[in-house]
N, C-alpha and C positions, 0 to 999 in steps of 0.2 A: 503493500499501499504505500510505503514511505518513498519509494522511488518513483511511484505514479505521481504523486503530489510534487516532489521535488522537479520533475519535468515540466510542470505547470505554472509554479509558484517559486521560482528560483532566480535570484538575482546575482550576477557576478559583479561585485562593487570595485574590484581591482582596477577595472578600467575607468571608473569614475572618479578616482581619488583626486582631489585638486589641492595643491599645497597652499596652506593658508598662513602659517606661522611657524617659523625656524626649520623649515623644510626646503632643501635644494636637491636638484639632481647630484648624484655622486659623481665625483671627479676623478675615480680612480681608474687605472688605465687595465686592471684585468677583468673589469665587468662583472666582479663578483656581487657587488650590490648595486641597486637601482637608485637609492635615496641616501641623503645624510641629513641626520638630525644636528641642528646648530645650536641647540640649547636643552634645557630641561622640560621644556613645554612645547615639543613638535606637535602641529596639527594639520589634518587633512579635512576639507569640508566636502560633503558629498549632498547632491540634489536629493530631496526626500521624496519626489515624485514617486507615486505607486505604492507606499507605504502606508495602508490604512490600519486602523486599530485591530489588534489581535495578537497572536502567539507567532514567534519567530525564533529559529534557531541560526546563531550568527556562528561562522565558521572561519576561523583565521589561522593562517600559516605563516609566520614572519620569520625570515632569517635575518640573522644581525649578528655584529661582532662584539657584544657585550655579554658580561657573566650571566646577565638574565634580562627579561623585560616584561614589564608589566603594562597593558593596555587599557585604554578606556574609551567608551562609546558615550557621546552626548547626543540628546534629541532636542530639537527645536519644534515645540507645538505651537509656535507663533509668538512666544514671548522671549525668544532667545534661547542660549544654552544655559544650563544651572546644575550646581553640583549635584543637588538631591535627586535629580532625574538621569545622573549617569549610571553607566554600567561597568564595572570592573572586570576585565579579562586576563587572568594570569596565564602567560604564553607559555606553552611547552616548546623547548627547542628541537626543531626539525620534526615537529608533529602538528597536526590540525588541531587547535583547541575550539571546543564547541561550547556554546553556552545559550540558555534559554532568554529571550527577551519578551516582554510583553509591552505593547504600545497601547496606551489607554484610548488615544485617539490619533487621527491623521497627523503626521509629521510634515514640515516643510523643508528640513534638511537634518543631517546629523553629522556629527564632528567625531573623527577618529584621531585619538592621540596614541601613537604606535609604541612611544617610549617615554621614559621619564628621565633621559640623559642625553647627552651627545651621543653619536655613534652612527655607524653605516648600517643600512638595512634594506632588504627587499620584502615587499608583499606578494608571497607566492599565491596565496590563496585568501580571498576576502568575500566569502558569500554570505546571503540572507536568504532563509529558506522559511517560506510561509507554513506553518503547521496547523491542523485541525486540533480544536482545544482537547479533544479526547486524547490525541496523541502527546500533545504538551503535557497534559496532566500526568499521564503515565510517565514520562521522562522526568518530571519534577518530583512525582512521588519516588521514583526509583534512586535518585541521587539522594533525596533527604533519608531514605532508609538506609542508604549506604555510607553516607557521610556525615550526617548531622547527629551528634551524640543523643539528642533528645529522641530520635525516632529510630535508633539502631536496633532495638530489640522489639520493634512493632511491627514489622514487615510492611511491604509496600501498600497492600491494599487498605491497611488502616490508616495511612498517613493523612490522606485528605480530609477523611471522617474526624480524624482528631484536631485537623487544623480549623476546620468548619466550626466544631464544639468550641475550641478555644476563642475564635472570632466573635461568636455569640456571647460567651461570658465576657470578653474585654471590649465588647460594642465596636468592633473594627471590621472593616471589608476583609473577608476572608482572602481574596487574592492578594491583597497588600501584604497580610500576614505571611501568606505561603510565600511571596517572593522576599520578604525579609528573612526568612528562614533559608531560603534557597540562596540569597546572597551571602550567607555567613559560611558557606561550604567553598566560597572562593576567597583565598586570602593571598597576600602578595607572597610571591615564592621566596625571597630572601628577607633576612631580619630587618626589614625596613619598616616594620611596625614600630610605631614610636614607643620607645622603652619608657620614656617619663608618663605617657599616657597609660601603659600598663601597669607602672607602679601606683597610679593614682585609682585604677579601675579594679585591679585585681589584687595587688598586695595589699593596699590600705584597706580594702573591705575586709581581708582575711585576716588581718591583725586587728580591726575593730571588733571582730566577732568574737575574740576573746580577751579574757583579762589576764595578765600576766601577775597581778597581785592574788588573784583568787587561785590561780593555777600555782603559784609559789607556796600558799598556804596549805593546798591539798597534798604538796608533795611529802610523802612519808619519809623518803630517802633525799636529803638535801646535801649532796657532795660538796666539798670543798674544791673548787676548780683555781688551780695555780697557773697563772698565765705567765709565760716566759718572754721577755722582750729584751733582745741585745740592742744596744745602742752605740753609735759612733759618730760624733760630731754631726747630730741630727739637728736639722733646722729647727729652732726652739718652737716656731709657730706649727708646724707639723707634728712635733712631739707632744705639744699640749692637745692638739686635736686627737691624737692617739689615746692619750691617758684620759682625756675628759670623755671619750666614748667608752672606756671602762668604768668610770665612776658612774656613768650614765645607765648603766646596766640595771634592769628590773629586778635581776637576780642579786642578791648581796653576798652570798657566801663566795667570795673570790679572794685570791690573793695575787698581787700583781708584783711578780719577780724580775727586776730590770738589773741587767749586767750592762754597765757602761765600760766600752773596750779602750780605756785611757784616751777619751776624748780630749782634743787640744782647744775646743772650742769651749770657752768658759761660760757663755751663755747656755749652752747644753747642760753643763754640769749644775748651774744655777737653777735651772729649770727643773732638774730632777731632784735636787734637795729640796725646793719648795714643795713639790708635790708628796715628798717622803715625809715632811713635817706636817703636811695638811691632813693625811689619811694613814692609819695605822696598818692599814691592809697593803700598803705600798711599801716594798723593801728594795733598796738600791744598793748594788755593790760598785765600786768603783775601782776596776782593776789598774793594776801599775803598769802593766805591758800590754800592748796592742798585740792580740793573738788571732785577730780575724773573727768572722761571726761563729764559727763551730766552737771555739774556744770560749768566747763570750756566753753562748747559748749554755755550754756546760757549766760555766760559772752561775748562770742564773739557775739552772736545774738544782744547785746545791742549796738554794733558799726555799725550794719546794717542800711545802708541808701537805698539799692536798692529794687525794686519790687520783685526780685526773689532771691533765696537764693540757693547756691550750697554747698554741702557738701563733703569735701576734709580731707582726714587723713593726718597726720604730716609727714608720710614717704612715701606716694603714689604720683603718677604724672599724670598730664593729658595730653592727647594727644593734639599738637598745635591747632588744630581746634575745640577742644571741646566746647569752649564758643560761637565761631561763630555758630557751628552747633546748639546749644541751641537757640542763639538768632533767628536765622532764623526759627526755629520751634514755637517759642514764637509768632514772627510776622505773621506767617502762622495761628495760632491757639490763638487768643487773649484771649480766654476763658479758657485756660488751666491752671490748678492748681498744676499739677505733671508731671515733665520730668523725664525720665531716659533712659541709654543708655547700650549698651552691654560693657562688660569689659574683660580684660585679666590679667596675672599675670606677675610680672617682678621679676627676680631672683637677687642675689647678684652681677651678673656680668652685668646686665641691658638687659639679653635677655628676650623677650617676650614669654610666653607659656599658655597653658591652657585657650584658650578664652571661655567665657561663652555668647553664642548667646542665648538670652530671649525671650519669648514669650511677646506679648502685655498684656495689663492690664488683669490681671487674679487674683481676688480676692481669690478664694479657694487655689490657689497656694501660696499667700502671707500669708495665715492662716498656710500653711504646713511648710515655710521656708521663710526667707527675701530672694526672688529671685531677687528683685528689686537692692539693694545693692548699687553699684556704676554705673556711677556717677547719683547721685540724684539732682534734682533740684526742688525746691518748692515755691508756691507763698508766699511771705513773709508775706502777710496778713493772709494767713491760718494757718502758723506756729504761728504768734501771737495769733490768734483766739484759738488754742487748747493749749497755755500755754507753747511752746517750749519743752524743753527736760526734763523727768521726773527724779528725783533723786532716786536712788535705783534700777534702770533699766540698771546700767553700764554694758557694754558687748553687750546689745541688745538695746541700746537706739535708734539708727536708725529705727529699726524694730518696736519698741514701737511707735516712732514718726508716722511712715507711718501707722500703725494701727489705731491710733487716728485721723488720717486723712481720713482713709477709709469712713465715714459717708458722706463726702462731695465730694468724688470721683466717678466717673464713666467712662465708655469708651469713653464719648465725651469729657470729660475735663482732661484725662490723655493721654500722648503721649510717646509712646515708640519709641526712634530712634535706629535703628538696625545697629549700628556702633560701633566700639570700640573706646571709648573717655576716658577710664580711666584704668590706669595701677595700680593694687594692689601689693604692695610689698610684696614679699613671702620670709622671712627670717627666720631662725632658732627661734621657739616660736610663730610665728605669726599664727592666726587664718587662714590666706591665704593658709599657707603651710600645717599646721596640723588642721585639722577640730576640734580635741579635745583638741587643745592647750589651750583653755579657758573654761573650764567647766562652770565656773560662767555665762559665756554668754548664754550658753544651758538654764540654770536654769532661768536666767533673761528673756530670750526669751519665756519660756513656762508661766511664770508670765503675760508677755505682752499680749499673746494671750488670757489667760483665763481672764484678765482685761478688754481685748476689748469685749469678749462674754458677760461678766457681764454688762458692760456700755451700752450695746444694748439690755439688757434684753433677750437673745438669749438662748434657752433651749438646751445648748451645754457644753460639757467639753472638755478642752484640756489635752493632756497627752503626754508623749515623744513619738516620732515617730519610725518607724523602722529603718530610716537611722541616721546618725550622725547629731546633730543640727538641727532636724526637730520636726514636732509635728503633733500629730494626733487630730482632732476635731470629737467627736462623738457626733451626733446629736440625742436628745432625741425622742423617740417614744412614743405618748400618752398612758396613761394607759389603756385606751380603745383601742388597737391597730386596727387601720383600716383594713378591709378586702383586701386582696391582691389576684387578679385573675392572675394566672400563666397560660399562653397559651403556649401549646406544639402541633405544627402541626406535623403529622407523616404520613408516608405510609409504611405499613409493618415493616422492620427495628427492629424485635423481639430482636435481639443480642445487639442493643444499647438502644433500648426504655425502655426495662426492667429494666437495671442498671440505668438510667436516672431517671425515675419515683421512683423506690425504694430508690435511694440515696437521692432525693428531700424530700421523704416523712420521711426519717429515720434521715436524717443529717440537718434538719431545726428547730432550736428553736423557730422560729416566730410564735406565737400562733394562728394566724387568717388568713389562707389563702385556697383558692380553687385552684383546679389543673384541668384545661380544657383540655383534650385530644382531638386534632382537627383530625378526622381520614380522610385522603384523599384517598379513595378508596384502603384500605387495602384488601389484598386477601390470605395473609399467614396465616395458621390456628393457627400456634402458636402465632403469634400477636393478631389475633381476639380472641384467648382463653384467653390471657393475659388481653386484654381490658375488656372482660367480668368479668374477676375474679377481678381485681383491682378496677372496677368501683362499684362493689357490695360489696367489703370488706372493703373499706375504704370510708367514707362519704364525705371525702374532694375532691375525684375524680369523675369527670363525662367524659362521652365520647359522642362527637358530630360528626355526619358524613358530610362531605363536598363532595358530589359527582361531582367534576368537574375536569377538567385537572389542573395539579399542576400550583398554583400561588401563591407564598408565600405571597405577599401583601393582596391578596383577602381572603386567608385562614385566616389569622390574623385578618383582618377588620371584617370578619364573627365572629370570637371568642369574639372580643371586644364587639360585639353587644350582646353577650350572658353573658358576664362577670357582676358580681354583684358587683365586688370591686370597692373602691375608687381609687387604684393603680392597673395599669395594667402591668404585667410583660411578655414580648416577651422571649420565652426560646426555645433554640433547643432541638431536641430529642436526642442529643449526648452529654449533660452537665451533669456532676457529681460535686455538692458541696463538697467543703474540709472542710471549717469552718463553724459550725453549725450557727454562727451569721451573715452568709453571707446576709441573706434576711433582718434582722433588720438593718444591717448597709445600705443598699441599700434603705430601706424604709424611714429610717431617714433622709436620703440626699433628697428623692424624695418628701417628705412632704413640703420641704421648698417652700415658695411661689415664690421665684426668680429661682428655678431651674427645668428645663425641664427633659432632658432624663438623666438617670443615668446608667453608665457602669460598668462592674467588670472586674477583673484581671483574664485572662484565660490561662491555660497552655496546652500545648499537652501533652500527656501521659508521654513522656519521660522528663517532667519537664523542658521544655523551653517555652518561652513566645509565646503564640498564639496571644494574644490580651493585649496591654498595652493603650489602646485608639486609635483612628483613626487619623491620620494625612491627611488633605486633600492634592491634588496633587501629592502624591507619586503613581507612575505608572500610571499616566496619570489622576485619579480620585482620588482615595484614598488608603491609606495603612495602616496596623497596625503598631503602634508604637512598637519599640524594639523587632520586630518579630524575634524569634530564640535566643534571649539571654537567657542565663540559669536562672534559678527560683530565684536564691538569689542575682544576679548582681544589683548594684544600678540603673545602666542605666545613661542616659545624667544627669549630676549633680542630681542624687538621684531621678530623675522623676519617675522610676519604684516603688517607695516607698512612692509617696506623692499624697494625695488627690489633684485634680487640676480641672481646667476647660478646657474642650476640645471642638472642633467644633463638633465632633461626636464619636459615640461608636457603637459596633456592637450590632445587635438585637439577636446574639447568647444568650446574657443575658442582657436585657435592662428593666428598670423600668421607668414609668412616670406614672403622675396622668391622670385619665380617662379624666377629663376635658380639658387637655392641648392637649391630643390625639385627641379628638374631635374638638377642636378649630383649628388644622391646618388640619383636613381633612384626618386624619389616613395616611395609607400607599398608595401609588400609584399605584393601581392595573392596570392601562392601559398603562403605559409606563415602569414601573420596576417589571416585574413580579417575578424575580429571584434575580437579582443583584442590589446592590448599594439602595435598598429601604429604608434601615435604615439610611445610610448617608443622602439620601434625606429628610427622616422624621427629623433627627437631625438638618439640616439645616432650614427647615421649622419652627421648633421649636426656633431656635435661631433667625429666622427672626421675629418670633412673639414676642420677646424681653426677651425670657428666657435664663437661662444659663444652657448649657449642662455640665455634671460632670462626671469624673472617679475616682473611688476609689480602691486602692489596698487591701483594707481590706475585700472585697468580692472575695474570691478565690475559682476557680472552673476549673475542667479539661474540655477540650472541643476537641471531636474527630472530628476535622473540616472536612466537607464535606463528611462525612461518609455516611450519609443519601441521600443527593442530588447528590452525585458524582462529577467528574471533568468536567470541559469544553473540552471534547475532541473529538467532533464530529464537523463536519461542521456546522450543523444546530445550536448546542449549542454555536459555537464559534461566528455566525453571531447575534445570539440573544444578548449574551455578549456585542458585539460591538455596537448594536443598542441601549443597555442601557447605555453603556458607552457615546455614541453620545448624548444621551438625556441628561444626567448629564452635559456634557459640555455645551450644549446648553441652559439648565436650569439655571446653576449656573455660568457659565462663568469663568471670572477672579477670583471669589472667590476660586475656587479650586486651584488656584496657591498662593493665599495670605492668609493663615491659620493665624490667630491671635494667635493661640496656638503653633505656630512654630516660625521659623525665616529665611528671605529669604537667609541668610549667609549658610543655611544647606541644606543638598541633597534632591532632589525630585525624585531620582533614586532608594534609598534605603530606609529601614525604621529604620536606625540605628543611626541618628543624626550626621553623618560625615559631613566635611566641603562640600559645594557646588563647 
């Protein structure tokens, strides 16, 4: 039906674009782009003739040279263009973005703002498609059921009924309310959401809903928290702000232990003496010799009387509720050894920016970078047990301290508090402002990671990572490399299967693997001929027939039963390796006893991210991290370039030990024939006590869904909905509380923007 409608009521607007403001023809000589934006508000004007009231689907494909692009549409109903009647369209790089639009009456013109910055671009596709109301309601309901937290467990059929009821109760037009809900499922792809606004609307409201005074009185356990602060020639004004932030704490059972590292600035010393005289909870030691930050921190540790130690830098500040929040978490978790919070930065004017909303306990991410950073609170006995701070690791002394605690830590005795409790001072020359400002810190950090690996007799080596101040840990593969069984299900698909198989065979330097092609009723003569040829010409390849209707889970379970390898690799038939050591990198990780599923970094053919790991809850069940980011972007706090633990990874390229696969019962054939079977497998593996892992150092191209096709029929959509319903029923709230993510980040899109 939709194709018929499209042929009658379909407008190609790309030929009707008329530059109005800050847009000129591109002057590049390679003809890659057609237009150039000359400012932050480029505008096209389009004649609105023919656009009467009703529902439309806008379709846009914009190619550009920017890290991201967010477009807007404005409609002139006769009174000019205005912001309240605009429509926001977050564009996906290299893909057609679609969004419903409702015109309340005939328009005279529309305005298209393609970018929000200067840059080059081309409008490859810009169409308006008139929709019958029934079809529009179906699309609107489906998106709300998939993407909006309010309707996630409701099911598409009940969405409009709920909205109409809500509209009657609030005395509002139901279409207006429906479109308002729909608009909330479109957010900016990058962290351009105003953080100050988030602070006002989200953080302030959350804090207003609780009383620290009441909370403190109810705490049966009120631990003394000793805050250690090493100082050296600190700017007195910044030092005062730091100490005042401690004095302003709503929790009163604290001790401030300051060790001054032989400051030559008399004003710094005077400031410290004044505060020591002001409050008996503040103790200061003036060191006679300058020993640098590790020595000074150890001197501060000698003053500690509390059961818990908090780390505070001499020019940073704590949120007023920081210690109360920590004390409550300690009371709720008496076994806790390490607590840490989210953090942001504060500039020279006192403005907060760049919030870091962190995952829960993530040991492999900690090996890649010190993601824990601030605010860190440790059990004092643990710090004493490991010997405090090590001299010679200055610049990464906190990271080294945490790594030496790792053997005593686990997900049960580590608590992450997803609140901004710490403000990291970002001034010229600071690490907070410039990641490379202290190169010695990266060198010390690399030594800290290697020393940790050596202390645990781990057969692995750390080296500088792909992102600034990060590290890559390479896990050794035994000299007698274990056999790896790579399983590739296929049905026909000669055009993608042949390059996939040939690329694996020619671009893989791992010495010991077998390739099992699982043929699911191929009839294409070219495919059958290729299967015959490759299985006879390369001893690593074998072909096995599976003569049943398509069921991804069943096909792979069948393949695992045939596999001879110690390690299983689930591989799509549209994968092409990029780096030759991809398999060795994944095998090294998969052989670790504590690791379950291992995933790779996958790109679309246009070098944008297809898979940077899986985040639970996005889109209702799960979505791919950083989808559509460009290949070289760092991602959220460099996570696109860091080995890390994730709840799930895609089976388009997934490795795990065969014993682990068998232990959890393999893939779910009965309930998950097509979708989410990999997420379900990963969650079963996690449930069994293993950590899943994603590595950016195994890079492959993925021509996603080329072989299976899209869910574009009624039967396919019903099957996809059944599988989504199964996942919600089986895993429930776990899908909305991914420990590798953060509740302050969006579950609507894959880009780590603010919720």
